[in-house]
DOKEPA-838700 format. One record per residue: chain; x, y negated, z negated of N, C-alpha, C in turn. Coordinates in steps of 0.2 Angstrom, whole numbers. Layout:
<lumtis>
LUMTI   cadena   neast   nnorth     nup   caeast   canorth    caup   ceast   cnorth     cup
LUMTI        A       X        Y       Z        X         Y       Z       X        Y       Z
...
</lumtis>
This chain:
<lumtis>
LUMTI   cadena   neast   nnorth     nup   caeast   canorth    caup   ceast   cnorth     cup
LUMTI        A     950     -136    -679      944      -133    -676     938     -132    -683
LUMTI        A     942     -131    -687      938      -128    -693     937     -136    -699
LUMTI        A     941     -140    -698      938      -147    -699     933     -151    -695
LUMTI        A     929     -147    -691      925      -149    -687     917     -143    -687
LUMTI        A     919     -140    -688      914      -134    -690     912     -137    -698
LUMTI        A     916     -137    -704      914      -137    -710     909     -140    -711
LUMTI        A     908     -147    -710      904      -152    -711     898     -149    -707
LUMTI        A     898     -150    -700      894      -148    -696     888     -142    -701
LUMTI        A     893     -137    -702      887      -131    -706     884     -134    -713
LUMTI        A     888     -138    -716      887      -141    -723     878     -145    -720
LUMTI        A     880     -148    -717      875      -151    -717     867     -149    -713
LUMTI        A     869     -143    -709      863      -141    -707     861     -135    -712
LUMTI        A     863     -133    -718      861      -129    -723     857     -134    -728
LUMTI        A     859     -143    -729      857      -145    -732     848     -148    -728
LUMTI        A     849     -148    -722      842      -150    -720     838     -146    -722
LUMTI        A     841     -138    -717      835      -132    -718     833     -130    -726
LUMTI        A     837     -130    -730      834      -131    -736     830     -138    -738
LUMTI        A     831     -144    -737      825      -147    -735     819     -147    -734
LUMTI        A     819     -144    -728      813      -142    -725     809     -135    -726
LUMTI        A     814     -131    -731      807      -128    -734     807     -127    -741
LUMTI        A     809     -133    -744      807      -137    -750     801     -141    -748
LUMTI        A     799     -146    -742      796      -149    -740     788     -143    -739
LUMTI        A     790     -138    -734      786      -135    -730     781     -129    -738
LUMTI        A     788     -126    -741      784      -119    -746     783     -128    -753
LUMTI        A     781     -131    -754      778      -136    -762     771     -136    -762
LUMTI        A     768     -134    -766      762      -132    -769     756     -141    -769
LUMTI        A     753     -139    -767      748      -144    -766     742     -144    -774
LUMTI        A     742     -150    -775      738      -152    -780     732     -152    -780
LUMTI        A     727     -150    -787      722      -148    -784     718     -157    -784
LUMTI        A     713     -158    -781      708      -165    -781     705     -164    -788
LUMTI        A     706     -169    -791      702      -170    -797     694     -173    -795
LUMTI        A     690     -168    -798      682      -171    -797     681     -178    -801
LUMTI        A     678     -184    -800      678      -188    -805     669     -190    -806
LUMTI        A     667     -191    -808      659      -191    -808     660     -197    -810
LUMTI        A     656     -203    -809      656      -210    -810     651     -212    -816
LUMTI        A     650     -215    -821      646      -213    -827     641     -217    -826
LUMTI        A     635     -215    -827      628      -223    -826     630     -227    -830
LUMTI        A     627     -232    -827      628      -238    -828     621     -237    -834
LUMTI        A     625     -244    -840      621      -244    -844     616     -251    -843
LUMTI        A     610     -251    -846      606      -255    -845     602     -255    -853
LUMTI        A     599     -263    -851      593      -264    -859     585     -263    -857
LUMTI        A     584     -261    -860      575      -260    -857     572     -263    -864
LUMTI        A     566     -266    -861      559      -267    -867     553     -262    -866
LUMTI        A     551     -260    -868      544      -256    -867     536     -259    -869
LUMTI        A     535     -259    -862      528      -264    -865     522     -259    -865
LUMTI        A     519     -264    -869      510      -262    -870     505     -267    -869
LUMTI        A     500     -264    -866      493      -266    -862     490     -272    -871
LUMTI        A     490     -277    -871      489      -283    -875     483     -287    -872
LUMTI        A     479     -289    -877      474      -296    -875     479     -305    -876
LUMTI        A     478     -308    -872      482      -314    -870     479     -320    -869
LUMTI        A     478     -325    -873      477      -332    -871     482     -336    -866
LUMTI        A     480     -337    -861      483      -339    -859     482     -348    -860
LUMTI        A     489     -352    -856      486      -358    -858     489     -364    -851
LUMTI        A     485     -369    -850      488      -372    -844     493     -378    -846
LUMTI        A     497     -379    -842      501      -386    -843     500     -393    -839
LUMTI        A     499     -396    -843      498      -405    -838     500     -409    -842
LUMTI        A     501     -415    -842      503      -423    -844     499     -427    -842
LUMTI        A     501     -435    -848      496      -439    -847     498     -443    -853
LUMTI        A     495     -449    -853      496      -453    -854     493     -457    -861
LUMTI        A     492     -456    -867      486      -458    -871     485     -465    -870
LUMTI        A     478     -465    -873      477      -473    -872     469     -473    -877
LUMTI        A     467     -478    -879      461      -480    -884     454     -478    -880
LUMTI        A     451     -474    -887      447      -472    -883     439     -478    -881
LUMTI        A     439     -483    -887      437      -491    -885     444     -495    -886
LUMTI        A     442     -500    -881      447      -505    -881     443     -512    -877
LUMTI        A     439     -516    -881      436      -522    -880     441     -530    -879
LUMTI        A     437     -534    -877      439      -541    -878     434     -545    -884
LUMTI        A     438     -546    -887      435      -551    -892     431     -558    -891
LUMTI        A     426     -560    -889      423      -565    -887     418     -571    -891
LUMTI        A     420     -576    -891      417      -580    -894     410     -582    -891
LUMTI        A     403     -583    -895      398      -586    -893     396     -594    -895
LUMTI        A     401     -595    -897      398      -602    -901     403     -606    -899
LUMTI        A     405     -613    -900      409      -616    -899     411     -621    -904
LUMTI        A     417     -620    -905      419      -626    -911     427     -625    -913
LUMTI        A     429     -625    -918      436      -626    -920     439     -621    -925
LUMTI        A     443     -617    -923      445      -611    -928     449     -613    -934
LUMTI        A     444     -611    -940      445      -612    -945     451     -608    -950
LUMTI        A     450     -599    -947      452      -596    -953     455     -589    -948
LUMTI        A     458     -586    -946      461      -580    -945     463     -576    -947
LUMTI        A     462     -570    -946      464      -562    -952     472     -564    -954
LUMTI        A     474     -560    -959      480      -562    -961     484     -560    -956
LUMTI        A     482     -553    -951      486      -547    -947     483     -550    -940
LUMTI        A     482     -554    -939      480      -556    -934     484     -559    -930
LUMTI        A     488     -555    -925      495      -556    -922     495     -547    -917
LUMTI        A     497     -548    -912      498      -542    -906     500     -536    -913
LUMTI        A     499     -528    -915      499      -526    -917     496     -524    -924
LUMTI        A     494     -531    -925      491      -530    -930     484     -524    -935
LUMTI        A     482     -523    -937      478      -518    -942     475     -522    -944
LUMTI        A     467     -518    -943      461      -521    -947     455     -515    -947
LUMTI        A     451     -516    -952      445      -512    -953     438     -514    -950
LUMTI        A     434     -510    -949      427      -512    -948     426     -517    -954
LUMTI        A     422     -522    -950      419      -527    -954     424     -533    -955
LUMTI        A     429     -533    -955      435      -538    -959     434     -543    -954
LUMTI        A     435     -550    -956      434      -556    -952     438     -557    -949
LUMTI        A     439     -558    -942      446      -559    -938     446     -566    -938
LUMTI        A     441     -568    -934      442      -576    -932     436     -580    -934
LUMTI        A     435     -589    -939      430      -590    -942     430     -596    -937
LUMTI        A     425     -600    -933      425      -604    -931     420     -610    -936
LUMTI        A     421     -616    -938      419      -623    -941     411     -622    -940
LUMTI        A     407     -619    -945      400      -619    -944     396     -626    -947
LUMTI        A     400     -631    -948      397      -636    -950     392     -639    -945
LUMTI        A     393     -640    -938      387      -641    -933     380     -637    -934
LUMTI        A     381     -630    -934      375      -627    -935     372     -626    -940
LUMTI        A     375     -627    -946      372      -628    -953     367     -637    -950
LUMTI        A     370     -641    -950      366      -645    -947     358     -644    -942
LUMTI        A     362     -643    -938      355      -641    -933     350     -636    -936
LUMTI        A     353     -630    -942      347      -627    -945     344     -632    -950
LUMTI        A     347     -635    -951      343      -641    -956     339     -644    -954
LUMTI        A     339     -648    -946      336      -652    -943     331     -646    -942
LUMTI        A     333     -640    -939      326      -637    -935     321     -636    -943
LUMTI        A     323     -635    -947      321      -634    -954     314     -641    -955
LUMTI        A     318     -646    -955      314      -652    -957     308     -652    -949
LUMTI        A     310     -652    -944      303      -651    -939     300     -646    -939
LUMTI        A     301     -640    -943      297      -635    -945     292     -640    -951
LUMTI        A     296     -641    -954      291      -644    -960     284     -646    -957
LUMTI        A     288     -652    -953      283      -658    -950     278     -654    -944
LUMTI        A     280     -652    -940      275      -648    -938     270     -642    -942
LUMTI        A     273     -640    -946      267      -636    -951     262     -643    -956
LUMTI        A     264     -646    -956      262      -653    -958     257     -655    -956
LUMTI        A     257     -657    -948      253      -657    -941     248     -651    -941
LUMTI        A     250     -647    -942      245      -638    -940     240     -641    -946
LUMTI        A     242     -642    -952      236      -639    -958     230     -647    -954
LUMTI        A     232     -653    -954      226      -659    -955     226     -658    -946
LUMTI        A     228     -653    -940      223      -651    -934     220     -645    -936
LUMTI        A     221     -642    -940      217      -637    -942     208     -639    -947
LUMTI        A     209     -644    -948      206      -648    -953     202     -652    -949
LUMTI        A     204     -657    -943      202      -658    -940     196     -654    -936
LUMTI        A     198     -646    -933      196      -645    -929     190     -639    -933
LUMTI        A     189     -637    -942      182      -639    -943     179     -643    -944
LUMTI        A     181     -648    -943      176      -653    -945     173     -655    -939
LUMTI        A     176     -655    -934      174      -655    -927     167     -649    -924
LUMTI        A     170     -644    -927      165      -640    -927     157     -639    -932
LUMTI        A     160     -642    -936      154      -644    -942     149     -649    -938
LUMTI        A     153     -656    -936      148      -659    -931     145     -659    -927
LUMTI        A     148     -654    -922      144      -652    -916     137     -648    -916
LUMTI        A     138     -642    -922      133      -641    -926     127     -644    -927
LUMTI        A     130     -648    -931      124      -652    -932     120     -659    -927
LUMTI        A     125     -661    -923      123      -666    -917     125     -664    -910
LUMTI        A     128     -660    -909      128      -655    -905     122     -654    -901
LUMTI        A     123     -653    -893      119      -650    -890     123     -645    -885
LUMTI        A     118     -638    -885      121      -636    -878     130     -634    -880
LUMTI        A     133     -631    -876      140      -626    -879     144     -633    -879
LUMTI        A     148     -630    -883      153      -635    -885     160     -636    -883
LUMTI        A     163     -640    -878      168      -639    -872     176     -639    -878
LUMTI        A     180     -636    -875      187      -634    -880     190     -642    -883
LUMTI        A     188     -646    -878      190      -652    -881     188     -655    -886
LUMTI        A     180     -655    -885      176      -658    -892     176     -655    -897
LUMTI        A     179     -647    -900      180      -644    -904     190     -645    -904
LUMTI        A     194     -648    -901      200      -652    -901     206     -642    -900
LUMTI        A     202     -639    -897      207      -633    -897     215     -634    -892
LUMTI        A     213     -638    -887      219      -638    -886     227     -643    -888
LUMTI        A     221     -646    -896      225      -651    -899     230     -644    -902
LUMTI        A     224     -641    -905      228      -635    -911     233     -629    -905
LUMTI        A     232     -630    -901      238      -626    -898     244     -630    -898
LUMTI        A     245     -635    -895      249      -638    -895     254     -639    -903
LUMTI        A     251     -641    -906      254      -641    -914     255     -634    -915
LUMTI        A     254     -628    -914      256      -621    -916     261     -620    -912
LUMTI        A     259     -622    -904      267      -622    -902     270     -624    -903
LUMTI        A     272     -630    -907      277      -636    -910     279     -631    -915
LUMTI        A     275     -627    -919      277      -623    -924     281     -618    -924
LUMTI        A     279     -614    -920      285      -610    -916     292     -611    -912
LUMTI        A     288     -616    -909      297      -620    -907     302     -621    -913
LUMTI        A     299     -626    -917      303      -625    -923     307     -620    -929
LUMTI        A     300     -617    -927      304      -608    -930     309     -607    -926
LUMTI        A     309     -605    -919      313      -605    -915     320     -608    -916
LUMTI        A     320     -615    -917      327      -619    -916     330     -616    -920
LUMTI        A     325     -613    -929      329      -612    -935     331     -607    -934
LUMTI        A     330     -603    -930      331      -595    -930     339     -596    -926
LUMTI        A     340     -599    -920      342      -600    -916     348     -604    -920
LUMTI        A     349     -609    -922      353      -612    -927     357     -605    -933
LUMTI        A     351     -603    -936      354      -598    -941     360     -592    -937
LUMTI        A     358     -590    -931      360      -584    -928     367     -588    -926
LUMTI        A     368     -595    -922      374      -597    -922     379     -598    -928
LUMTI        A     375     -601    -934      381      -599    -937     382     -594    -940
LUMTI        A     378     -588    -939      383      -581    -942     386     -581    -936
LUMTI        A     387     -584    -931      390      -581    -925     398     -583    -924
LUMTI        A     398     -589    -931      403      -592    -931     408     -586    -935
LUMTI        A     407     -582    -937      411      -577    -939     412     -573    -936
LUMTI        A     418     -572    -934      418      -562    -928     422     -558    -933
LUMTI        A     417     -552    -933      420      -546    -937     422     -542    -933
LUMTI        A     427     -538    -936      428      -531    -933     425     -525    -930
LUMTI        A     423     -524    -926      417      -520    -924     421     -513    -926
LUMTI        A     425     -512    -927      428      -504    -929     436     -505    -933
LUMTI        A     438     -497    -934      444      -501    -933     449     -498    -930
LUMTI        A     454     -504    -930      459      -504    -922     466     -508    -926
LUMTI        A     467     -510    -919      473      -516    -921     471     -519    -915
LUMTI        A     475     -524    -915      477      -530    -909     484     -531    -905
LUMTI        A     478     -532    -897      484      -530    -892     486     -534    -891
LUMTI        A     481     -539    -891      485      -545    -891     479     -551    -893
LUMTI        A     483     -558    -895      479      -562    -898     480     -569    -891
LUMTI        A     472     -571    -892      474      -578    -887     471     -584    -892
LUMTI        A     470     -584    -897      469      -592    -904     470     -591    -906
LUMTI        A     471     -597    -910      474      -598    -917     472     -604    -923
LUMTI        A     474     -604    -927      469      -608    -931     471     -617    -929
LUMTI        A     466     -621    -929      467      -628    -926     465     -628    -920
LUMTI        A     462     -623    -916      462      -622    -909     454     -624    -905
LUMTI        A     452     -628    -902      444      -627    -901     441     -621    -896
LUMTI        A     438     -619    -897      435      -614    -892     429     -615    -888
LUMTI        A     426     -611    -883      421      -611    -883     417     -607    -880
LUMTI        A     411     -606    -878      407      -599    -880     410     -598    -871
LUMTI        A     411     -591    -873      413      -585    -868     421     -584    -867
LUMTI        A     425     -587    -872      433      -588    -872     434     -583    -876
LUMTI        A     439     -579    -874      443      -574    -876     447     -575    -883
LUMTI        A     444     -571    -888      448      -573    -894     454     -567    -894
LUMTI        A     452     -562    -892      459      -557    -895     456     -550    -889
LUMTI        A     461     -544    -888      459      -540    -885     461     -535    -893
LUMTI        A     457     -530    -893      454      -524    -899     455     -518    -895
LUMTI        A     457     -515    -899      458      -507    -897     456     -503    -903
LUMTI        A     453     -498    -904      452      -494    -910     457     -488    -910
LUMTI        A     459     -487    -916      463      -483    -920     462     -474    -920
LUMTI        A     453     -474    -921      451      -469    -924     452     -462    -920
LUMTI        A     451     -462    -915      455      -457    -910     456     -460    -902
LUMTI        A     462     -457    -899      464      -460    -892     461     -454    -888
LUMTI        A     462     -456    -883      462      -451    -876     466     -450    -871
LUMTI        A     466     -445    -869      471      -442    -864     469     -439    -857
LUMTI        A     472     -444    -851      469      -442    -845     474     -434    -844
LUMTI        A     470     -428    -841      475      -423    -839     474     -421    -832
LUMTI        A     477     -423    -828      475      -420    -821     477     -412    -821
LUMTI        A     474     -407    -818      476      -399    -817     471     -399    -808
LUMTI        A     474     -393    -806      474      -390    -800     467     -386    -800
LUMTI        A     466     -384    -793      462      -378    -793     463     -374    -795
LUMTI        A     471     -374    -793      472      -364    -795     473     -364    -804
LUMTI        A     474     -370    -807      474      -369    -813     466     -369    -817
LUMTI        A     462     -373    -816      457      -374    -818     452     -366    -817
LUMTI        A     455     -361    -813      452      -354    -813     454     -352    -821
LUMTI        A     460     -355    -824      461      -350    -831     457     -355    -836
LUMTI        A     454     -358    -835      451      -363    -844     443     -363    -841
LUMTI        A     441     -363    -846      434      -360    -850     430     -367    -851
LUMTI        A     432     -372    -845      428      -378    -846     420     -378    -845
LUMTI        A     418     -381    -851      410      -381    -851     408     -388    -845
LUMTI        A     404     -388    -838      405      -392    -836     398     -397    -839
LUMTI        A     403     -401    -844      397      -406    -847     399     -414    -848
LUMTI        A     394     -416    -849      398      -422    -852     395     -427    -859
LUMTI        A     402     -429    -860      401      -435    -867     396     -432    -872
LUMTI        A     392     -435    -868      384      -437    -871     380     -430    -874
LUMTI        A     381     -424    -872      380      -420    -874     384     -411    -872
LUMTI        A     388     -414    -873      394      -408    -875     396     -407    -880
LUMTI        A     396     -401    -883      398      -398    -890     405     -395    -890
LUMTI        A     409     -402    -895      417      -399    -897     417     -393    -900
LUMTI        A     412     -389    -903      416      -383    -903     417     -377    -898
LUMTI        A     414     -378    -894      413      -374    -886     421     -375    -883
LUMTI        A     423     -382    -883      426      -385    -880     434     -381    -881
LUMTI        A     439     -384    -875      444      -380    -875     449     -383    -879
LUMTI        A     455     -382    -884      459      -386    -890     465     -388    -882
LUMTI        A     468     -393    -885      475      -396    -882     479     -398    -887
LUMTI        A     486     -394    -885      490      -397    -889     494     -403    -886
LUMTI        A     496     -407    -890      500      -412    -886     507     -414    -889
LUMTI        A     511     -416    -886      517      -417    -889     523     -420    -887
LUMTI        A     526     -424    -889      533      -428    -888     537     -430    -891
LUMTI        A     541     -433    -887      549      -435    -893     548     -443    -896
LUMTI        A     548     -443    -903      546      -450    -903     554     -451    -908
LUMTI        A     558     -454    -907      563      -455    -913     569     -449    -912
LUMTI        A     569     -445    -909      573      -440    -909     569     -434    -913
LUMTI        A     563     -434    -914      559      -432    -917     552     -428    -914
LUMTI        A     549     -422    -914      546      -419    -910     540     -422    -913
LUMTI        A     535     -424    -909      527      -427    -914     524     -422    -910
LUMTI        A     517     -421    -913      513      -416    -912     504     -418    -914
LUMTI        A     502     -416    -909      495      -417    -910     489     -413    -907
LUMTI        A     484     -411    -910      478      -407    -909     471     -410    -906
LUMTI        A     469     -410    -899      463      -413    -899     459     -408    -892
LUMTI        A     455     -410    -891      448      -404    -887     447     -409    -883
LUMTI        A     446     -408    -875      444      -408    -870     435     -410    -873
LUMTI        A     434     -415    -870      425      -418    -870     422     -419    -864
LUMTI        A     427     -421    -859      423      -419    -852     426     -417    -848
LUMTI        A     425     -417    -840      428      -420    -835     426     -425    -829
LUMTI        A     430     -428    -828      428      -433    -822     423     -432    -815
LUMTI        A     421     -433    -814      414      -433    -809     417     -431    -802
LUMTI        A     424     -432    -801      426      -432    -794     435     -430    -796
LUMTI        A     436     -428    -789      441      -427    -788     447     -430    -785
LUMTI        A     454     -432    -788      458      -437    -784     460     -437    -779
LUMTI        A     458     -442    -773      458      -440    -766     466     -439    -762
LUMTI        A     469     -441    -767      477      -440    -765     477     -433    -767
LUMTI        A     478     -431    -772      480      -425    -774     474     -416    -774
LUMTI        A     470     -419    -775      464      -412    -775     464     -410    -782
LUMTI        A     465     -415    -785      466      -413    -794     459     -415    -799
LUMTI        A     458     -411    -802      451      -413    -805     456     -415    -812
LUMTI        A     453     -419    -817      455      -424    -823     450     -422    -828
LUMTI        A     453     -418    -834      450      -416    -839     452     -422    -844
LUMTI        A     446     -425    -849      449      -428    -855     449     -425    -860
LUMTI        A     455     -428    -863      456      -425    -873     457     -428    -876
LUMTI        A     453     -426    -882      452      -432    -887     454     -430    -892
LUMTI        A     461     -434    -896      463      -434    -902     459     -438    -907
LUMTI        A     458     -434    -912      454      -437    -917     459     -441    -923
LUMTI        A     462     -437    -924      468      -439    -929     475     -442    -927
LUMTI        A     474     -448    -925      481      -450    -920     487     -450    -927
LUMTI        A     483     -451    -933      490      -452    -939     492     -443    -941
LUMTI        A     493     -438    -939      494      -432    -941     500     -434    -944
LUMTI        A     500     -428    -953      505      -429    -956     511     -425    -955
LUMTI        A     510     -421    -949      513      -415    -945     520     -420    -944
LUMTI        A     517     -426    -942      523      -430    -937     525     -436    -942
LUMTI        A     528     -434    -948      530      -439    -954     526     -447    -952
LUMTI        A     521     -447    -955      519      -452    -953     517     -458    -947
LUMTI        A     521     -455    -940      520      -459    -934     515     -457    -933
LUMTI        A     511     -463    -930      503      -463    -926     506     -462    -920
LUMTI        A     501     -461    -915      501      -459    -908     497     -465    -907
LUMTI        A     504     -469    -903      502      -475    -899     500     -475    -893
LUMTI        A     495     -480    -890      490      -480    -882     498     -483    -879
LUMTI        A     499     -476    -874      503      -477    -867     510     -474    -869
LUMTI        A     508     -468    -873      512      -462    -876     513     -457    -869
LUMTI        A     517     -456    -865      517      -451    -863     516     -444    -865
LUMTI        A     513     -440    -864      513      -436    -867     514     -427    -863
LUMTI        A     517     -423    -866      517      -414    -864     507     -412    -866
LUMTI        A     505     -408    -863      499      -407    -865     497     -398    -862
LUMTI        A     500     -394    -867      497      -385    -866     488     -385    -869
LUMTI        A     484     -382    -862      478      -382    -862     476     -375    -865
LUMTI        A     471     -375    -869      470      -368    -872     465     -365    -865
LUMTI        A     467     -360    -861      464      -354    -858     461     -349    -859
LUMTI        A     458     -346    -853      454      -340    -854     458     -336    -860
LUMTI        A     454     -330    -862      459      -324    -864     458     -319    -859
LUMTI        A     463     -314    -857      462      -306    -854     463     -303    -856
LUMTI        A     463     -297    -857      462      -290    -859     469     -285    -855
LUMTI        A     473     -281    -859      473      -275    -854     480     -279    -850
LUMTI        A     481     -282    -852      488      -285    -847     494     -285    -851
LUMTI        A     500     -285    -847      507      -284    -848     510     -291    -851
LUMTI        A     516     -293    -854      520      -301    -856     526     -297    -856
LUMTI        A     529     -299    -850      535      -299    -849     541     -307    -847
LUMTI        A     548     -306    -849      550      -311    -849     552     -314    -842
LUMTI        A     552     -319    -839      552      -321    -834     557     -319    -829
LUMTI        A     564     -321    -833      573      -317    -830     567     -310    -827
LUMTI        A     566     -304    -829      567      -301    -826     563     -297    -819
LUMTI        A     559     -303    -818      556      -304    -812     561     -305    -806
LUMTI        A     560     -301    -801      564      -303    -793     555     -309    -790
LUMTI        A     558     -314    -790      553      -320    -789     549     -319    -782
LUMTI        A     555     -318    -779      555      -318    -769     550     -310    -768
LUMTI        A     551     -307    -772      549      -299    -771     542     -298    -777
LUMTI        A     541     -300    -782      538      -299    -787     539     -291    -789
LUMTI        A     545     -291    -790      544      -282    -791     550     -284    -797
LUMTI        A     550     -278    -801      554      -276    -809     557     -270    -808
LUMTI        A     562     -267    -811      565      -262    -811     565     -259    -817
LUMTI        A     561     -254    -816      557      -249    -822     563     -242    -821
LUMTI        A     561     -240    -829      565      -233    -829     560     -228    -832
LUMTI        A     560     -222    -828      557      -218    -830     559     -212    -835
LUMTI        A     554     -207    -834      559      -203    -841     562     -200    -838
LUMTI        A     566     -198    -832      570      -195    -831     577     -198    -829
LUMTI        A     578     -206    -834      580      -211    -833     586     -213    -827
LUMTI        A     579     -212    -823      582      -213    -813     576     -221    -813
LUMTI        A     580     -224    -810      580      -231    -809     575     -231    -804
LUMTI        A     569     -237    -806      562      -235    -800     561     -244    -800
LUMTI        A     560     -247    -793      558      -251    -791     551     -252    -791
LUMTI        A     548     -258    -796      540      -259    -794     538     -265    -792
LUMTI        A     533     -264    -789      529      -269    -787     524     -270    -791
LUMTI        A     524     -280    -793      519      -282    -799     512     -287    -795
LUMTI        A     508     -288    -798      501      -290    -797     503     -298    -804
LUMTI        A     506     -303    -803      508      -308    -809     501     -311    -807
LUMTI        A     496     -312    -813      491      -315    -817     492     -322    -817
LUMTI        A     499     -324    -823      500      -330    -824     508     -332    -824
LUMTI        A     511     -335    -822      516      -337    -824     516     -344    -828
LUMTI        A     521     -346    -834      521      -348    -840     528     -349    -841
LUMTI        A     530     -353    -845      537      -358    -846     541     -350    -847
LUMTI        A     539     -347    -852      542      -341    -857     540     -336    -855
LUMTI        A     536     -335    -852      533      -327    -852     529     -328    -845
LUMTI        A     529     -319    -843      523      -320    -836     520     -315    -840
LUMTI        A     511     -315    -836      506      -310    -837     504     -307    -832
LUMTI        A     505     -300    -835      506      -296    -827     500     -293    -830
LUMTI        A     494     -293    -824      488      -290    -823     490     -283    -820
LUMTI        A     493     -279    -814      494      -273    -810     501     -272    -809
LUMTI        A     501     -267    -811      510      -264    -809     514     -260    -813
LUMTI        A     510     -263    -820      515      -259    -825     510     -254    -830
LUMTI        A     512     -250    -832      507      -245    -838     511     -245    -845
LUMTI        A     507     -241    -848      507      -241    -857     515     -238    -858
LUMTI        A     520     -239    -861      526      -237    -862     532     -238    -857
LUMTI        A     528     -241    -851      535      -241    -846     542     -245    -850
LUMTI        A     547     -245    -848      552      -248    -848     557     -252    -842
LUMTI        A     554     -256    -845      555      -262    -838     563     -264    -841
LUMTI        A     569     -265    -836      576      -267    -837     576     -275    -838
LUMTI        A     579     -277    -842      580      -286    -842     586     -287    -842
LUMTI        A     593     -282    -840      599      -283    -840     602     -277    -840
LUMTI        A     609     -278    -837      612      -273    -833     614     -268    -826
LUMTI        A     611     -272    -822      611      -269    -815     611     -276    -811
LUMTI        A     617     -275    -808      618      -280    -803     617     -278    -795
LUMTI        A     615     -272    -792      614      -272    -786     609     -264    -787
LUMTI        A     603     -263    -787      600      -260    -790     599     -254    -784
LUMTI        A     598     -249    -785      596      -244    -779     590     -239    -782
LUMTI        A     585     -237    -778      580      -234    -779     583     -226    -782
LUMTI        A     580     -223    -786      582      -217    -789     589     -218    -792
LUMTI        A     593     -222    -793      600      -220    -796     600     -221    -804
LUMTI        A     603     -216    -807      603      -213    -814     605     -219    -818
LUMTI        A     604     -220    -824      606      -226    -828     604     -223    -836
LUMTI        A     608     -224    -838      609      -224    -847     607     -231    -851
LUMTI        A     601     -228    -856      598      -234    -860     602     -237    -865
LUMTI        A     604     -243    -867      608      -246    -871     603     -246    -878
LUMTI        A     607     -244    -882      601      -243    -889     600     -253    -891
LUMTI        A     594     -253    -894      596      -260    -896     599     -264    -900
LUMTI        A     603     -270    -898      609      -271    -902     607     -273    -910
LUMTI        A     611     -271    -914      609      -271    -923     608     -277    -926
LUMTI        A     601     -279    -929      604      -288    -930     608     -287    -935
LUMTI        A     613     -292    -934      617      -295    -941     616     -297    -946
LUMTI        A     614     -297    -953      613      -301    -957     614     -308    -958
LUMTI        A     615     -313    -958      621      -320    -961     624     -320    -967
LUMTI        A     627     -321    -967      631      -321    -973     632     -324    -980
LUMTI        A     629     -322    -984      626      -328    -990     632     -333    -991
</lumtis>
């Protein structure tokens, strides 16, 4: 019996002891953990004056491009040494020369006819004077024009004038045998060569001027509101008040840059897009800053057109704006987060120009907040130190 009761007693004492230990155990005090406010990076904004830009794109085209056409017939006996596609020339250079001998002979013949007509004129004037004297001595009443040889005199004078005209025409055709360059430029295409016979009206070459190029830049009506465009034509426009244009493109891996100005606007909107095209002129296509590389016709260019200047506006990075709601995060004086509604004046590639919604000294959050909550406390991170480069 004792063998049975002893184990039961030991087990009961163990269970009682465990129960007392569990019921009398002291509970640990709950630790109060305060989360650390998130750290944010901010920029302090101040009102300033900003000149905006309007972007566009276009293709460079020659200011002047013509077909050089011959006005005489004959065989080509000379061409310019650079008379080939891409060849350069200066104003006054002889591009093509036609054999002038036929016109030299025509000029000599005209001079011969003129000399003969002048001889006949002198004889006829003497006969007219003699006829007038005879009528004064022998005639009665009023003399007729035929009696005074007036028609004969007019005929001879007309022959003299015709001979002079033939001589002038032959001289002019002789001059036209030489085709000179009307401007500094280059040859886009040539159509004749030495030994070829050409006729009046035949195209000799296609030329374009290199002193300046033009770029047609379409802009929308919204973009036009940012531009101070004088509604002028090229004839009476003033280049001093016209907006400047910066044109750039990559040529052989090197960024080329040219500066021009708006010279006129086209007279109608594009029917398909509703855009207005501005015409920019580049007066120095061979700029030194482009490593001597000229701006060639047909080059596709990006353009930045100088716009209006706005005062008391703010500039912020594009990344800080919630583009869907046009809101930014601002830290107030108590380090609390505030969601601020903005009125963006102009959105550009590397900046936003803000008209309303910010005040001088506002601290705009640029990074550090993933889930912003109005009124949450934040800690402003100090600016990152600038590390000097290792010498």
